[in-house]
N, C-alpha and C positions, 0 to 999 in steps of 0.2 A: 315050573317056575321061570324058565327062560323064555317060554312063550308068553307067559303073563308080563313078563318085563317088556318084551318087543311090543305086546299090545299097547302097554301103558306109554312107551316111548312113542309109538306111531300116533297115540291120541295125543301126546303133548305137541308133536310136531306139527299135526294137523291143526290143533288150536293156536298154536304159534303163527302159524300161515294165515290162518282165518283173521286173527287180531290184527296181525302187520297189515293185512290187507284193508281191514276196517278202519285203522287208523290213518292210512294213506288216503282212502277214500273220504275221511272226515275232512282231511284238509284241502284236498282236491275241490271238494264242494263248497267249503266255507274258507276261503283263502284270506289272508290279511286284508284289510279294507283301508288302513291307514298307514302310519309310518311310526319308526322307532324314535321315542326319546330318550337319551341316556340321563338316568338318576342315580348318581352315586355308583356309576359303574354297571348298572342293571338297565337292560333295554326295557323301555314300557311301550306298548302298542297302544296309540292314541290315533283317534279318527276327529278330524275338525269337520264341522258341518256350518254351512251359512257365513254370510259376510257381518250380519250384525248392523247396528247403527249407535250413534251416540246415547240415543235415548233409552236403549235396552241394555242392561247388564248381561254380560256373558254367562252361560250355564253349563256347569259340569255334571255330567250324569254317571252315576256310580251304581254298577249292577249289582243283583244279589247272588246268593250261592247257586252253584249248578248252572249258570249262565256266562255269558260273556258281553260284550259290548254290543253285539248284534242285537240282543234283547232290547235294550234300552233306545237303539236307534228305531227298531220297529214301533214301539211304543210310544216315545216322545220325541226322539231326537230329530226326524224327519219334519215333523209338525213345527217344532220350535224354531228348526232353522228357517223358517221363512222369513222371520223378522229378527232372529237373534243369532250371536255367535253361539255355537254349541261345541262343546268337547265332551268326546266319549272315551273312556280308558278301560282297558282289559285289568282287572285287579291283579295284583301280584300273583304271578304263576299261572294265570287264568288265561284262557284264550291264547295270544301270542307273546304276553308279558313275560319278562323273567322274573325271578324270585330270589332275593337275599336269603340268607339261612334264616333270618327272624320272621320271614314273610307271613307267618300266619299271626303276628301280633297285630291288632288294629292300629297302633300307633306306627308300626313300619309301614302300612299298607297308605295310612293317611299321609305319612311323609313322602312316599312316591308320588301320590297324587299332588301335593303341594309342590313337589319338584316339577311336576308337569305346569302347574299353574304359573311358576317362577320362569320356566323355560319359554313359555308362550307369552311372557307378561301379561298375563290376565289382570285387568283392576277391577276388584271388589266383584268375582264371581258368585253366582248363588250356587251352592252345592245342593246336589239333589241326589238322596241314596234310597234304594228300595230294597227292604228286609236286611240282608247281610250288610249290603251297602249303606243301609241307613246307621248300622253299628259303627261303619268306617266313616260315614260323614260326620255323627257325633264326636268320635276322636279327631277328626281335623278342626271341628268347631273350639275343641277343648284344647288342641295343641296350637293353632294357627288362627286365633280369631281375628288378627288384624289381615288375615289374607282371605276374607270373604265378605259378603255384605248379607247373607241370609242363608237359612237352611229351609230345605222342604224335604220333609222325611216321609217315605210311603211304606207304610205297615213296618216301621223300624224294628230290629231287634234292639232292646234298649236295657232290660232287666233280667235278673237270672230267673230262670224258670224251672219247673219241677220235671224229672225225667232225664233220659239220657239222649243218646244218638242212635241212628242206625247201625246195624252190625257191620255193615260193609264198610263204613267209614272208620270203626273203631279197629276192624281187621286190617285196613290199609296201612294202619300204624305200626303193625308187627312185622319183625324184620324179614323172616322168609315167607309167611303166608301173605304180607302184603305184596310183595314182588310177584309171587305167582297169582295172586288175585288181580292186580292191575295190568299185568302182561298177557294173561291167558284168559281171563274168565270175563273181567269186565267189557273190554272191547266188543264182546259178543253179547254177553247177558245184558249189559246196558242198552244195547239197540232194542232187544226183545220187550223191555219193560217199560221203554221210553214214552210210549203213547199214554200208558196208564199213569205214569207220573205227571204228564202234562195235564190230563185231565182232572188230577187230583188238585194239582196246584191252582189253576182256573175256576174250579168249582166254587159256586153255582153259574159261573160265566163260562163261555166257550172260547176256546183258544183261537187266535186268527188262522185263516187257512194256510196250509202248509208251515205252521208255526216251526216244526222241528227242524225243517230243512232252511227256512229263511232265517232262524235264529242260531243255526249252526250248532245245535245242541250236542250232534255226535262229537264235537270237539271235546266236550266234556269226559269221554270216555278214553281217551288217549292215557297212557299210564302216567306221564308227569303231571297233565292237567287234573286228574282224577286223584292223584296224591296231594296235590296243593288245595284242592276243594275239600277232601275229607279232613286233612289237617286244619284247615281253617274251622270246619265245624266241630272237631274234637275239642279244639281250644276254646272255641267261641265263649263259652260259659264262664270260665275263668277270666278272659279277656272283658267280659262284661262286668263281672264283679269288681275288677279294677277300676272300673270309670262310672259306674251306676250311682255312686255318691257325690259325683262332681257335677252333674248337670247344670245345679243352679247357678254354677259359675258363667253359663252361657248366655251373653247380653245381646246377641244379633238377633234379628227378627225370625221366629220359627213358625212354621205351620206344618202340623203332623196331620197325615190323612191316613185312615185305614178303613177295611172292609168291615162291616158288621158280620159276615159269615165267614170271615178269615179262620180257618182251622189250623192253620200252620204256624202263625205268629198271633198269640192272643192279644185282641185289643185291650182286654182288662189288665194283665200283667204288664203289657209294655206300653202302648200308646197312652192310655188314660193316666198310667203312672209318671209318664215321662211329662205330659201336660201340665200336672200339678208340681212339678219340680223346676220347670223352666219358667220364670216369670214373663208373662204376657204372650205365652205361645198359643197359637190358635190350633184346635182340633176340630176334625170333621170325621165323622164316623158314616160311612157311606153304605145305605141299606141294600141287602140283595148283591153285595160284593164281595169277593173272594181274596185272595192273597194277591193275585196278577191284577190288582187295580189300576197299575200304569198302563195296562192295555185295555182294561174294561172302563174305565173312567178317565178317559184322556182329558176330556174338555175341563172337568172339576180340577184336574192337576195343573194343567196349562193357567188355569184362573189363579190358582194358588202361587204359582211362580210369579205371575203379574202382579200379585197383591205384595210378595216379599219386595219385588222389584221395585214397587212404588214406594215402599217405605224406606 
């Protein structure tokens, strides 16, 4: 019995050491790119790109689940910054941003982003959100309609869907199991399955070369980041149910873009239903395009941003 205990203890120590190294390595390879803005006592990691001009409205980019602002920088930020002022934000608890106690609430995340908009004195920004970021963008429009000029929603999560969430997200919410999962298992296990997850997200399209490294994906597998991401996902359906009957109140210009081959966020359940609720909203369904359309169909998305800006 004593020998068995020592074996288990040694295993835990080894896992803790490997996990600690993985977390350190993630931050070493994907350090902060921007700076902090204090929003109600919580530091929000913000990256500003481009100078912009008077003819083009600033753009705020909101990343999806399991990502950080680097994903949107690679996909759209660098290209948009050629002639626009672009603001990228790590959502609540993700990347290098802090998280309030209610950080899983869509309204709380929208409030953080609105705090950034006000701190930077952005006038009439266009809010662009992908996937989970689309749900946050919708909450932003519902709560801060005077502080934006339009929405561009990319494969947004907008309505209640059938089914649950992945086991590891639910397990992360458990008091003891969650701590062990986040601190000992995920930093190692996540690295092993990351490539498969990337392929599934981009399918049928191909991810950019060295996407995992360039996007700082390993930041997700740090305990606090994983906990925030899992909590976001676990609470998302209830949060969506709170706002899904209010979209008809959005009066700002809206463009919705989704991939016809998206198996992560159903175009039928979400984008098509959303287009029916918002008067005047545009909807584009891109053929042979998956969930990561912000990478695969960059030109079409920038055109949609230009369209909203012109309105």
